[in-house]
N, CA and C atoms of all chains as a GROMACS GRO file, in nm:
protein
  573
    1MET      N    1  -4.008  -0.546   4.347
    1MET     CA    2  -3.889  -0.567   4.431
    1MET      C    3  -3.770  -0.490   4.373
    2THR      N    4  -3.685  -0.445   4.464
    2THR     CA    5  -3.569  -0.365   4.423
    2THR      C    6  -3.482  -0.440   4.324
    3GLU      N    7  -3.463  -0.570   4.350
    3GLU     CA    8  -3.374  -0.648   4.263
    3GLU      C    9  -3.431  -0.659   4.121
    4ASP      N   10  -3.562  -0.680   4.112
    4ASP     CA   11  -3.627  -0.686   3.981
    4ASP      C   12  -3.608  -0.554   3.907
    5LEU      N   13  -3.624  -0.445   3.981
    5LEU     CA   14  -3.612  -0.314   3.918
    5LEU      C   15  -3.468  -0.290   3.873
    6GLN      N   16  -3.373  -0.333   3.956
    6GLN     CA   17  -3.232  -0.318   3.915
    6GLN      C   18  -3.204  -0.396   3.788
    7ASN      N   19  -3.262  -0.514   3.778
    7ASN     CA   20  -3.243  -0.594   3.657
    7ASN      C   21  -3.308  -0.528   3.536
    8GLN      N   22  -3.425  -0.466   3.560
    8GLN     CA   23  -3.493  -0.393   3.453
    8GLN      C   24  -3.406  -0.275   3.406
    9ILE      N   25  -3.347  -0.205   3.503
    9ILE     CA   26  -3.261  -0.091   3.471
    9ILE      C   27  -3.142  -0.139   3.387
   10LYS      N   28  -3.080  -0.249   3.432
   10LYS     CA   29  -2.964  -0.303   3.359
   10LYS      C   30  -3.004  -0.342   3.217
   11ALA      N   31  -3.125  -0.400   3.202
   11ALA     CA   32  -3.171  -0.442   3.070
   11ALA      C   33  -3.194  -0.320   2.980
   12ASP      N   34  -3.254  -0.216   3.036
   12ASP     CA   35  -3.278  -0.094   2.958
   12ASP      C   36  -3.147  -0.032   2.912
   13VAL      N   37  -3.050  -0.033   3.004
   13VAL     CA   38  -2.919   0.027   2.974
   13VAL      C   39  -2.848  -0.055   2.865
   14ALA      N   40  -2.860  -0.187   2.875
   14ALA     CA   41  -2.792  -0.275   2.779
   14ALA      C   42  -2.856  -0.266   2.641
   15ALA      N   43  -2.988  -0.242   2.637
   15ALA     CA   44  -3.061  -0.248   2.511
   15ALA      C   45  -3.052  -0.118   2.430
   16ASN      N   46  -3.007  -0.010   2.496
   16ASN     CA   47  -3.011   0.121   2.429
   16ASN      C   48  -2.875   0.190   2.434
   17PRO      N   49  -2.829   0.241   2.320
   17PRO     CA   50  -2.698   0.308   2.319
   17PRO      C   51  -2.694   0.431   2.408
   18ILE      N   52  -2.805   0.504   2.414
   18ILE     CA   53  -2.813   0.616   2.508
   18ILE      C   54  -2.944   0.600   2.584
   19HIS      N   55  -2.933   0.588   2.715
   19HIS     CA   56  -3.055   0.574   2.793
   19HIS      C   57  -3.051   0.672   2.911
   20VAL      N   58  -3.162   0.741   2.932
   20VAL     CA   59  -3.170   0.842   3.038
   20VAL      C   60  -3.280   0.803   3.136
   21PHE      N   61  -3.246   0.802   3.265
   21PHE     CA   62  -3.347   0.791   3.369
   21PHE      C   63  -3.379   0.933   3.412
   22MET      N   64  -3.501   0.974   3.390
   22MET     CA   65  -3.535   1.116   3.406
   22MET      C   66  -3.668   1.132   3.478
   23LYS      N   67  -3.699   1.258   3.505
   23LYS     CA   68  -3.831   1.290   3.560
   23LYS      C   69  -3.915   1.344   3.445
   24GLY      N   70  -4.021   1.271   3.412
   24GLY     CA   71  -4.100   1.306   3.296
   24GLY      C   72  -4.052   1.231   3.174
   25THR      N   73  -4.094   1.276   3.057
   25THR     CA   74  -4.057   1.212   2.931
   25THR      C   75  -3.982   1.313   2.845
   26PRO      N   76  -3.909   1.266   2.744
   26PRO     CA   77  -3.840   1.361   2.655
   26PRO      C   78  -3.937   1.463   2.595
   27GLU      N   79  -4.060   1.421   2.568
   27GLU     CA   80  -4.159   1.512   2.512
   27GLU      C   81  -4.210   1.609   2.619
   28TRP      N   82  -4.208   1.567   2.743
   28TRP     CA   83  -4.268   1.644   2.852
   28TRP      C   84  -4.184   1.628   2.978
   29PRO      N   85  -4.065   1.688   2.979
   29PRO     CA   86  -3.979   1.675   3.099
   29PRO      C   87  -4.045   1.746   3.218
   30GLN      N   88  -4.032   1.688   3.334
   30GLN     CA   89  -4.098   1.742   3.454
   30GLN      C   90  -3.999   1.808   3.550
   31CYS      N   91  -3.876   1.828   3.504
   31CYS     CA   92  -3.774   1.884   3.592
   31CYS      C   93  -3.671   1.951   3.502
   32GLY      N   94  -3.622   2.066   3.545
   32GLY     CA   95  -3.529   2.143   3.463
   32GLY      C   96  -3.402   2.068   3.428
   33PHE      N   97  -3.353   1.986   3.522
   33PHE     CA   98  -3.229   1.912   3.496
   33PHE      C   99  -3.254   1.803   3.392
   34SER      N  100  -3.369   1.737   3.404
   34SER     CA  101  -3.403   1.635   3.304
   34SER      C  102  -3.421   1.699   3.166
   35LYS      N  103  -3.482   1.817   3.165
   35LYS     CA  104  -3.502   1.887   3.038
   35LYS      C  105  -3.368   1.924   2.976
   36ALA      N  106  -3.274   1.969   3.061
   36ALA     CA  107  -3.143   2.009   3.011
   36ALA      C  108  -3.071   1.892   2.944
   37VAL      N  109  -3.089   1.772   3.000
   37VAL     CA  110  -3.027   1.653   2.942
   37VAL      C  111  -3.087   1.626   2.803
   38CYS      N  112  -3.219   1.632   2.794
   38CYS     CA  113  -3.285   1.611   2.665
   38CYS      C  114  -3.238   1.716   2.564
   39ASP      N  115  -3.224   1.841   2.611
   39ASP     CA  116  -3.181   1.949   2.523
   39ASP      C  117  -3.044   1.921   2.461
   40VAL      N  118  -2.954   1.863   2.542
   40VAL     CA  119  -2.819   1.833   2.491
   40VAL      C  120  -2.828   1.731   2.378
   41PHE      N  121  -2.901   1.621   2.402
   41PHE     CA  122  -2.908   1.517   2.299
   41PHE      C  123  -2.984   1.567   2.175
   42ASN      N  124  -3.086   1.648   2.199
   42ASN     CA  125  -3.160   1.704   2.085
   42ASN      C  126  -3.073   1.798   2.004
   43ALA      N  127  -2.990   1.876   2.075
   43ALA     CA  128  -2.901   1.969   2.005
   43ALA      C  129  -2.802   1.893   1.918
   44LEU      N  130  -2.760   1.775   1.966
   44LEU     CA  131  -2.665   1.694   1.889
   44LEU      C  132  -2.737   1.614   1.781
   45GLY      N  133  -2.870   1.609   1.790
   45GLY     CA  134  -2.946   1.533   1.693
   45GLY      C  135  -2.930   1.383   1.707
   46VAL      N  136  -2.902   1.336   1.827
   46VAL     CA  137  -2.888   1.192   1.847
   46VAL      C  138  -3.012   1.138   1.919
   47PRO      N  139  -3.063   1.024   1.870
   47PRO     CA  140  -3.178   0.964   1.937
   47PRO      C  141  -3.139   0.904   2.072
   48PHE      N  142  -3.229   0.907   2.165
   48PHE     CA  143  -3.203   0.844   2.294
   48PHE      C  144  -3.334   0.789   2.350
   49SER      N  145  -3.320   0.694   2.438
   49SER     CA  146  -3.439   0.638   2.502
   49SER      C  147  -3.440   0.684   2.647
   50ALA      N  148  -3.556   0.675   2.708
   50ALA     CA  149  -3.569   0.728   2.844
   50ALA      C  150  -3.669   0.649   2.926
   51THR      N  151  -3.643   0.649   3.055
   51THR     CA  152  -3.738   0.593   3.152
   51THR      C  153  -3.790   0.706   3.237
   52ASN      N  154  -3.920   0.713   3.252
   52ASN     CA  155  -3.980   0.815   3.339
   52ASN      C  156  -3.984   0.761   3.482
   53THR      N  157  -3.891   0.808   3.565
   53THR     CA  158  -3.880   0.755   3.702
   53THR      C  159  -3.996   0.803   3.790
   54LEU      N  160  -4.066   0.905   3.743
   54LEU     CA  161  -4.180   0.954   3.823
   54LEU      C  162  -4.291   0.851   3.832
   55GLU      N  163  -4.286   0.750   3.740
   55GLU     CA  164  -4.386   0.645   3.748
   55GLU      C  165  -4.375   0.567   3.879
   56ASN      N  166  -4.252   0.565   3.934
   56ASN     CA  167  -4.233   0.500   4.064
   56ASN      C  168  -4.103   0.550   4.126
   57LEU      N  169  -4.102   0.677   4.161
   57LEU     CA  170  -3.978   0.742   4.206
   57LEU      C  171  -3.922   0.676   4.332
   58ASP      N  172  -4.009   0.636   4.424
   58ASP     CA  173  -3.962   0.578   4.550
   58ASP      C  174  -3.888   0.447   4.528
   59ALA      N  175  -3.918   0.380   4.417
   59ALA     CA  176  -3.848   0.255   4.385
   59ALA      C  177  -3.724   0.283   4.299
   60TYR      N  178  -3.737   0.374   4.204
   60TYR     CA  179  -3.626   0.400   4.113
   60TYR      C  180  -3.506   0.462   4.185
   61ARG      N  181  -3.534   0.556   4.278
   61ARG     CA  182  -3.424   0.627   4.341
   61ARG      C  183  -3.326   0.532   4.411
   62PRO      N  184  -3.374   0.444   4.501
   62PRO     CA  185  -3.279   0.352   4.566
   62PRO      C  186  -3.218   0.250   4.469
   63ALA      N  187  -3.296   0.207   4.369
   63ALA     CA  188  -3.243   0.108   4.275
   63ALA      C  189  -3.129   0.168   4.193
   64LEU      N  190  -3.147   0.292   4.148
   64LEU     CA  191  -3.042   0.359   4.072
   64LEU      C  192  -2.921   0.387   4.162
   65LEU      N  193  -2.948   0.435   4.283
   65LEU     CA  194  -2.839   0.466   4.376
   65LEU      C  195  -2.751   0.343   4.399
   66ALA      N  196  -2.814   0.227   4.415
   66ALA     CA  197  -2.739   0.104   4.440
   66ALA      C  198  -2.649   0.069   4.322
   67LEU      N  199  -2.695   0.101   4.201
   67LEU     CA  200  -2.618   0.065   4.082
   67LEU      C  201  -2.510   0.168   4.048
   68THR      N  202  -2.535   0.294   4.080
   68THR     CA  203  -2.447   0.400   4.030
   68THR      C  204  -2.380   0.482   4.140
   69GLN      N  205  -2.420   0.461   4.268
   69GLN     CA  206  -2.373   0.546   4.377
   69GLN      C  207  -2.403   0.694   4.345
   70TRP      N  208  -2.515   0.715   4.280
   70TRP     CA  209  -2.552   0.850   4.237
   70TRP      C  210  -2.693   0.879   4.289
   71PRO      N  211  -2.708   0.978   4.376
   71PRO     CA  212  -2.837   0.994   4.445
   71PRO      C  213  -2.943   1.072   4.369
   72THR      N  214  -2.904   1.144   4.264
   72THR     CA  215  -3.001   1.232   4.200
   72THR      C  216  -3.042   1.182   4.062
   73ILE      N  217  -3.151   1.234   4.014
   73ILE     CA  218  -3.204   1.204   3.881
   73ILE      C  219  -3.212   1.337   3.807
   74PRO      N  220  -3.175   1.347   3.682
   74PRO     CA  221  -3.149   1.241   3.584
   74PRO      C  222  -3.013   1.169   3.599
   75GLN      N  223  -3.012   1.050   3.539
   75GLN     CA  224  -2.889   0.973   3.527
   75GLN      C  225  -2.878   0.925   3.383
   76ILE      N  226  -2.757   0.935   3.329
   76ILE     CA  227  -2.738   0.909   3.187
   76ILE      C  228  -2.641   0.793   3.165
   77PHE      N  229  -2.681   0.704   3.077
   77PHE     CA  230  -2.595   0.592   3.040
   77PHE      C  231  -2.568   0.599   2.890
   78VAL      N  232  -2.441   0.586   2.854
   78VAL     CA  233  -2.403   0.583   2.714
   78VAL      C  234  -2.325   0.455   2.689
   79LYS      N  235  -2.370   0.379   2.591
   79LYS     CA  236  -2.308   0.251   2.557
   79LYS      C  237  -2.287   0.164   2.681
   80GLY      N  238  -2.389   0.158   2.762
   80GLY     CA  239  -2.386   0.070   2.878
   80GLY      C  240  -2.312   0.124   2.998
   81GLU      N  241  -2.255   0.243   2.984
   81GLU     CA  242  -2.174   0.296   3.093
   81GLU      C  243  -2.241   0.417   3.155
   82PHE      N  244  -2.240   0.423   3.287
   82PHE     CA  245  -2.296   0.537   3.358
   82PHE      C  246  -2.202   0.656   3.341
   83ILE      N  247  -2.251   0.765   3.289
   83ILE     CA  248  -2.161   0.879   3.270
   83ILE      C  249  -2.189   0.994   3.367
   84GLY      N  250  -2.301   0.990   3.439
   84GLY     CA  251  -2.327   1.092   3.540
   84GLY      C  252  -2.463   1.156   3.522
   85GLY      N  253  -2.474   1.276   3.577
   85GLY     CA  254  -2.600   1.349   3.571
   85GLY      C  255  -2.591   1.468   3.477
   86CYS      N  256  -2.680   1.562   3.499
   86CYS     CA  257  -2.695   1.677   3.411
   86CYS      C  258  -2.566   1.761   3.399
   87ASP      N  259  -2.505   1.793   3.514
   87ASP     CA  260  -2.386   1.880   3.512
   87ASP      C  261  -2.274   1.820   3.429
   88ILE      N  262  -2.250   1.690   3.450
   88ILE     CA  263  -2.141   1.624   3.379
   88ILE      C  264  -2.170   1.616   3.230
   89LEU      N  265  -2.296   1.588   3.197
   89LEU     CA  266  -2.331   1.579   3.055
   89LEU      C  267  -2.306   1.713   2.986
   90ILE      N  268  -2.347   1.820   3.052
   90ILE     CA  269  -2.329   1.952   2.992
   90ILE      C  270  -2.180   1.986   2.979
   91GLU      N  271  -2.105   1.951   3.083
   91GLU     CA  272  -1.961   1.975   3.077
   91GLU      C  273  -1.897   1.895   2.963
   92MET      N  274  -1.939   1.768   2.950
   92MET     CA  275  -1.885   1.683   2.842
   92MET      C  276  -1.927   1.735   2.705
   93HIS      N  277  -2.047   1.790   2.699
   93HIS     CA  278  -2.095   1.847   2.573
   93HIS      C  279  -2.010   1.969   2.536
   94ASN      N  280  -1.984   2.052   2.637
   94ASN     CA  281  -1.909   2.176   2.613
   94ASN      C  282  -1.763   2.150   2.576
   95ASN      N  283  -1.705   2.046   2.637
   95ASN     CA  284  -1.562   2.023   2.607
   95ASN      C  285  -1.541   1.922   2.494
   96GLY      N  286  -1.650   1.875   2.434
   96GLY     CA  287  -1.639   1.789   2.317
   96GLY      C  288  -1.623   1.641   2.347
   97GLU      N  289  -1.611   1.608   2.478
   97GLU     CA  290  -1.591   1.469   2.516
   97GLU      C  291  -1.713   1.383   2.479
   98LEU      N  292  -1.831   1.443   2.494
   98LEU     CA  293  -1.954   1.370   2.465
   98LEU      C  294  -1.961   1.333   2.317
   99GLN      N  295  -1.930   1.432   2.233
   99GLN     CA  296  -1.932   1.408   2.089
   99GLN      C  297  -1.834   1.295   2.054
  100GLN      N  298  -1.721   1.296   2.124
  100GLN     CA  299  -1.619   1.194   2.100
  100GLN      C  300  -1.672   1.055   2.138
  101VAL      N  301  -1.733   1.047   2.257
  101VAL     CA  302  -1.787   0.920   2.305
  101VAL      C  303  -1.895   0.869   2.209
  102LEU      N  304  -1.971   0.962   2.151
  102LEU     CA  305  -2.081   0.924   2.062
  102LEU      C  306  -2.035   0.906   1.918
  103GLY      N  307  -1.907   0.932   1.894
  103GLY     CA  308  -1.856   0.918   1.759
  103GLY      C  309  -1.902   1.028   1.665
  104LEU      N  310  -1.932   1.146   1.722
  104LEU     CA  311  -1.971   1.261   1.641
  104LEU      C  312  -1.852   1.354   1.628
  105GLN      N  313  -1.861   1.440   1.529
  105GLN     CA  314  -1.756   1.539   1.513
  105GLN      C  315  -1.774   1.648   1.619
  106ALA      N  316  -1.668   1.679   1.692
  106ALA     CA  317  -1.676   1.787   1.790
  106ALA      C  318  -1.692   1.919   1.716
  107PRO      N  319  -1.768   2.013   1.773
  107PRO     CA  320  -1.785   2.141   1.706
  107PRO      C  321  -1.652   2.215   1.697
  108VAL      N  322  -1.633   2.284   1.589
  108VAL     CA  323  -1.511   2.362   1.572
  108VAL      C  324  -1.519   2.483   1.665
  109ALA      N  325  -1.414   2.502   1.744
  109ALA     CA  326  -1.413   2.615   1.838
  109ALA      C  327  -1.421   2.746   1.761
  110ALA      N  328  -1.500   2.839   1.812
  110ALA     CA  329  -1.515   2.969   1.746
  110ALA      C  330  -1.384   3.044   1.747
  111GLU      N  331  -1.360   3.117   1.644
  111GLU     CA  332  -1.236   3.196   1.624
  111GLU      C  333  -1.115   3.107   1.616
  112MET      N  334  -4.662   1.717   5.214
  112MET     CA  335  -4.528   1.656   5.198
  112MET      C  336  -4.458   1.652   5.332
  113ASP      N  337  -4.368   1.557   5.347
  113ASP     CA  338  -4.295   1.546   5.474
  113ASP      C  339  -4.190   1.655   5.486
  114GLU      N  340  -4.177   1.707   5.605
  114GLU     CA  341  -4.077   1.809   5.632
  114GLU      C  342  -3.946   1.741   5.669
  115THR      N  343  -3.840   1.784   5.604
  115THR     CA  344  -3.709   1.731   5.644
  115THR      C  345  -3.625   1.848   5.692
  116PRO      N  346  -3.546   1.825   5.796
  116PRO     CA  347  -3.466   1.934   5.848
  116PRO      C  348  -3.366   1.982   5.744
  117ALA      N  349  -3.357   2.112   5.729
  117ALA     CA  350  -3.262   2.168   5.633
  117ALA      C  351  -3.120   2.151   5.685
  118ILE      N  352  -3.026   2.160   5.593
  118ILE     CA  353  -2.886   2.153   5.633
  118ILE      C  354  -2.821   2.287   5.598
  119GLU      N  355  -2.733   2.332   5.688
  119GLU     CA  356  -2.671   2.464   5.670
  119GLU      C  357  -2.549   2.453   5.579
  120THR      N  358  -2.517   2.566   5.517
  120THR     CA  359  -2.401   2.574   5.429
  120THR      C  360  -2.274   2.522   5.497
  121ASN      N  361  -2.252   2.568   5.621
  121ASN     CA  362  -2.127   2.529   5.689
  121ASN      C  363  -2.127   2.381   5.728
  122GLU      N  364  -2.246   2.324   5.753
  122GLU     CA  365  -2.252   2.180   5.782
  122GLU      C  366  -2.210   2.098   5.659
  123LEU      N  367  -2.258   2.141   5.542
  123LEU     CA  368  -2.221   2.074   5.418
  123LEU      C  369  -2.070   2.083   5.395
  124GLU      N  370  -2.017   2.205   5.415
  124GLU     CA  371  -1.872   2.223   5.397
  124GLU      C  372  -1.794   2.130   5.490
  125GLU      N  373  -1.844   2.119   5.613
  125GLU     CA  374  -1.777   2.036   5.713
  125GLU      C  375  -1.777   1.889   5.670
  126LEU      N  376  -1.893   1.842   5.620
  126LEU     CA  377  -1.904   1.702   5.575
  126LEU      C  378  -1.804   1.673   5.465
  127ILE      N  379  -1.792   1.767   5.371
  127ILE     CA  380  -1.704   1.744   5.257
  127ILE      C  381  -1.557   1.753   5.301
  128ARG      N  382  -1.528   1.849   5.389
  128ARG     CA  383  -1.389   1.862   5.436
  128ARG      C  384  -1.345   1.741   5.514
  129SER      N  385  -1.436   1.683   5.592
  129SER     CA  386  -1.393   1.567   5.671
  129SER      C  387  -1.374   1.445   5.582
  130ALA      N  388  -1.445   1.441   5.467
  130ALA     CA  389  -1.426   1.328   5.375
  130ALA      C  390  -1.302   1.348   5.288
  131LEU      N  391  -1.270   1.474   5.259
  131LEU     CA  392  -1.156   1.505   5.173
  131LEU      C  393  -1.064   1.603   5.247
  132PRO      N  394  -0.985   1.550   5.338
  132PRO     CA  395  -0.902   1.638   5.422
  132PRO      C  396  -0.811   1.726   5.335
  133GLY      N  397  -0.804   1.853   5.371
  133GLY     CA  398  -0.717   1.944   5.299
  133GLY      C  399  -0.782   2.007   5.178
  134ALA      N  400  -0.906   1.968   5.149
  134ALA     CA  401  -0.972   2.022   5.030
  134ALA      C  402  -1.016   2.166   5.054
  135GLU      N  403  -1.016   2.243   4.945
  135GLU     CA  404  -1.077   2.377   4.946
  135GLU      C  405  -1.224   2.357   4.913
  136VAL      N  406  -1.311   2.399   5.001
  136VAL     CA  407  -1.454   2.375   4.981
  136VAL      C  408  -1.532   2.505   4.990
  137ALA      N  409  -1.612   2.533   4.891
  137ALA     CA  410  -1.699   2.651   4.894
  137ALA      C  411  -1.841   2.606   4.861
  138VAL      N  412  -1.933   2.631   4.951
  138VAL     CA  413  -2.072   2.593   4.930
  138VAL      C  414  -2.158   2.719   4.925
  139THR      N  415  -2.242   2.727   4.824
  139THR     CA  416  -2.331   2.842   4.808
  139THR      C  417  -2.476   2.796   4.807
  140ASP      N  418  -2.559   2.860   4.886
  140ASP     CA  419  -2.702   2.832   4.885
  140ASP      C  420  -2.762   2.904   4.764
  141LEU      N  421  -2.807   2.827   4.665
  141LEU     CA  422  -2.849   2.888   4.538
  141LEU      C  423  -2.986   2.953   4.546
  142THR      N  424  -3.070   2.902   4.634
  142THR     CA  425  -3.209   2.946   4.632
  142THR      C  426  -3.250   3.016   4.761
  143GLY      N  427  -3.161   3.013   4.861
  143GLY     CA  428  -3.198   3.070   4.991
  143GLY      C  429  -3.292   2.981   5.069
  144THR      N  430  -3.314   2.859   5.018
  144THR     CA  431  -3.406   2.767   5.085
  144THR      C  432  -3.334   2.649   5.149
  145ARG      N  433  -3.202   2.655   5.149
  145ARG     CA  434  -3.118   2.554   5.213
  145ARG      C  435  -3.144   2.412   5.162
  146ASP      N  436  -3.178   2.399   5.034
  146ASP     CA  437  -3.189   2.264   4.979
  146ASP      C  438  -3.134   2.252   4.836
  147HIS      N  439  -3.094   2.366   4.778
  147HIS     CA  440  -3.027   2.362   4.648
  147HIS      C  441  -2.895   2.437   4.661
  148TYR      N  442  -2.787   2.363   4.651
  148TYR     CA  443  -2.656   2.422   4.676
  148TYR      C  444  -2.562   2.407   4.557
  149ARG      N  445  -2.471   2.505   4.547
  149ARG     CA  446  -2.357   2.486   4.458
  149ARG      C  447  -2.237   2.451   4.545
  150VAL      N  448  -2.165   2.348   4.503
  150VAL     CA  449  -2.051   2.300   4.578
  150VAL      C  450  -1.928   2.308   4.489
  151GLU      N  451  -1.828   2.382   4.533
  151GLU     CA  452  -1.702   2.388   4.457
  151GLU      C  453  -1.591   2.331   4.544
  152VAL      N  454  -1.525   2.230   4.492
  152VAL     CA  455  -1.424   2.161   4.571
  152VAL      C  456  -1.295   2.148   4.492
  153VAL      N  457  -1.187   2.188   4.554
  153VAL     CA  458  -1.054   2.170   4.496
  153VAL      C  459  -0.980   2.074   4.587
  154SER      N  460  -0.942   1.958   4.534
  154SER     CA  461  -0.876   1.858   4.617
  154SER      C  462  -0.778   1.775   4.535
  155GLY      N  463  -0.664   1.749   4.594
  155GLY     CA  464  -0.565   1.663   4.531
  155GLY      C  465  -0.616   1.520   4.518
  156ASP      N  466  -0.714   1.483   4.600
  156ASP     CA  467  -0.769   1.348   4.595
  156ASP      C  468  -0.841   1.319   4.463
  157PHE      N  469  -0.872   1.424   4.386
  157PHE     CA  470  -0.941   1.404   4.259
  157PHE      C  471  -0.847   1.359   4.147
  158ALA      N  472  -0.718   1.370   4.172
  158ALA     CA  473  -0.620   1.339   4.067
  158ALA      C  474  -0.642   1.197   4.015
  159GLY      N  475  -0.646   1.184   3.884
  159GLY     CA  476  -0.658   1.052   3.822
  159GLY      C  477  -0.799   0.996   3.824
  160LYS      N  478  -0.894   1.073   3.879
  160LYS     CA  479  -1.033   1.027   3.885
  160LYS      C  480  -1.114   1.090   3.772
  161THR      N  481  -1.212   1.016   3.721
  161THR     CA  482  -1.302   1.075   3.622
  161THR      C  483  -1.397   1.172   3.693
  162LEU      N  484  -1.463   1.254   3.613
  162LEU     CA  485  -1.560   1.350   3.667
  162LEU      C  486  -1.669   1.276   3.747
  163VAL      N  487  -1.715   1.165   3.693
  163VAL     CA  488  -1.818   1.088   3.764
  163VAL      C  489  -1.767   1.045   3.900
  164GLN      N  490  -1.645   0.992   3.902
  164GLN     CA  491  -1.589   0.945   4.030
  164GLN      C  492  -1.573   1.062   4.128
  165GLN      N  493  -1.532   1.179   4.076
  165GLN     CA  494  -1.515   1.295   4.163
  165GLN      C  495  -1.648   1.337   4.225
  166HIS      N  496  -1.752   1.338   4.142
  166HIS     CA  497  -1.884   1.376   4.194
  166HIS      C  498  -1.937   1.269   4.290
  167GLN      N  499  -1.908   1.142   4.260
  167GLN     CA  500  -1.952   1.035   4.350
  167GLN      C  501  -1.887   1.052   4.487
  168MET      N  502  -1.762   1.101   4.490
  168MET     CA  503  -1.695   1.125   4.618
  168MET      C  504  -1.767   1.233   4.698
  169ILE      N  505  -1.816   1.335   4.629
  169ILE     CA  506  -1.890   1.442   4.698
  169ILE      C  507  -2.024   1.388   4.750
  170TYR      N  508  -2.093   1.312   4.666
  170TYR     CA  509  -2.221   1.255   4.710
  170TYR      C  510  -2.202   1.162   4.828
  171ALA      N  511  -2.092   1.084   4.825
  171ALA     CA  512  -2.065   0.992   4.936
  171ALA      C  513  -2.043   1.072   5.064
  172ALA      N  514  -1.975   1.187   5.053
  172ALA     CA  515  -1.948   1.270   5.170
  172ALA      C  516  -2.077   1.328   5.227
  173VAL      N  517  -2.165   1.369   5.139
  173VAL     CA  518  -2.291   1.430   5.183
  173VAL      C  519  -2.386   1.321   5.232
  174GLY      N  520  -2.368   1.202   5.181
  174GLY     CA  521  -2.435   1.082   5.231
  174GLY      C  522  -2.586   1.092   5.236
  175GLY      N  523  -2.644   1.054   5.348
  175GLY     CA  524  -2.788   1.044   5.362
  175GLY      C  525  -2.862   1.176   5.352
  176HIS      N  526  -2.786   1.288   5.360
  176HIS     CA  527  -2.853   1.418   5.349
  176HIS      C  528  -2.906   1.442   5.208
  177MET      N  529  -2.839   1.375   5.112
  177MET     CA  530  -2.877   1.392   4.973
  177MET      C  531  -3.018   1.339   4.952
  178THR      N  532  -3.099   1.415   4.885
  178THR     CA  533  -3.239   1.386   4.853
  178THR      C  534  -3.329   1.395   4.975
  179GLN      N  535  -3.271   1.398   5.094
  179GLN     CA  536  -3.354   1.423   5.212
  179GLN      C  537  -3.355   1.574   5.234
  180ALA      N  538  -3.250   1.624   5.302
  180ALA     CA  539  -3.244   1.768   5.325
  180ALA      C  540  -3.203   1.843   5.199
  181VAL      N  541  -3.119   1.777   5.117
  181VAL     CA  542  -3.066   1.844   4.999
  181VAL      C  543  -3.132   1.786   4.874
  182HIS      N  544  -3.191   1.872   4.796
  182HIS     CA  545  -3.258   1.823   4.675
  182HIS      C  546  -3.166   1.823   4.554
  183ALA      N  547  -3.077   1.922   4.549
  183ALA     CA  548  -2.990   1.929   4.432
  183ALA      C  549  -2.858   1.993   4.469
  184LEU      N  550  -2.752   1.933   4.420
  184LEU     CA  551  -2.618   1.989   4.433
  184LEU      C  552  -2.568   2.019   4.293
  185GLN      N  553  -2.517   2.139   4.276
  185GLN     CA  554  -2.447   2.169   4.152
  185GLN      C  555  -2.300   2.155   4.189
  186ILE      N  556  -2.233   2.059   4.130
  186ILE     CA  557  -2.098   2.026   4.175
  186ILE      C  558  -1.993   2.070   4.073
  187ARG      N  559  -1.890   2.137   4.122
  187ARG     CA  560  -1.772   2.167   4.040
  187ARG      C  561  -1.653   2.112   4.116
  188THR      N  562  -1.578   2.026   4.050
  188THR     CA  563  -1.460   1.971   4.116
  188THR      C  564  -1.337   1.994   4.029
  189ARG      N  565  -1.224   2.017   4.095
  189ARG     CA  566  -1.098   2.020   4.021
  189ARG      C  567  -0.981   1.992   4.115
  190THR      N  568  -0.870   1.964   4.054
  190THR     CA  569  -0.749   1.940   4.133
  190THR      C  570  -0.675   2.073   4.150
  191PRO      N  571  -0.594   2.085   4.254
  191PRO     CA  572  -0.524   2.212   4.279
  191PRO      C  573  -0.432   2.249   4.164
   0.00000   0.00000   0.00000
């Protein structure tokens, strides 16, 4: 049921400091956008947990949409908060906001 | 796989403009297959909104077309 799945999503988000709903797994991403998200966290060297939505995409998509008003996957949660998808994560990584949210040192700008 | 009707670049622009009146909207078909688009929107309505909220406004405008006719949007938003 959708409600059960929404509760499962909320529990996963609450239990993990960084949780990604993606297509495939961090070891084997099945979509370029999901892979890009994993690449960002791997580049920062921060551990993250993930749910493979391909296990039941037809259920995950509407359940996530209802919670986040976000129609696409991947979706990223940091410290219980929905921060967006791949584009936003990359933008936050590039401008140092992500490092700030994660309590990491932002990279020193070149030159 | 099920066939879903594609959506045209100008239809997408129209949807976004009607949701965000006065916005500058540029939509580019990234793949030539009318289902992966880049959307660039400049709107005063984004002021004071987080990036997530700005993108949610675009998704809300595109509505049911998202994931049906449109598989992926690359979104860039900013204020004038």
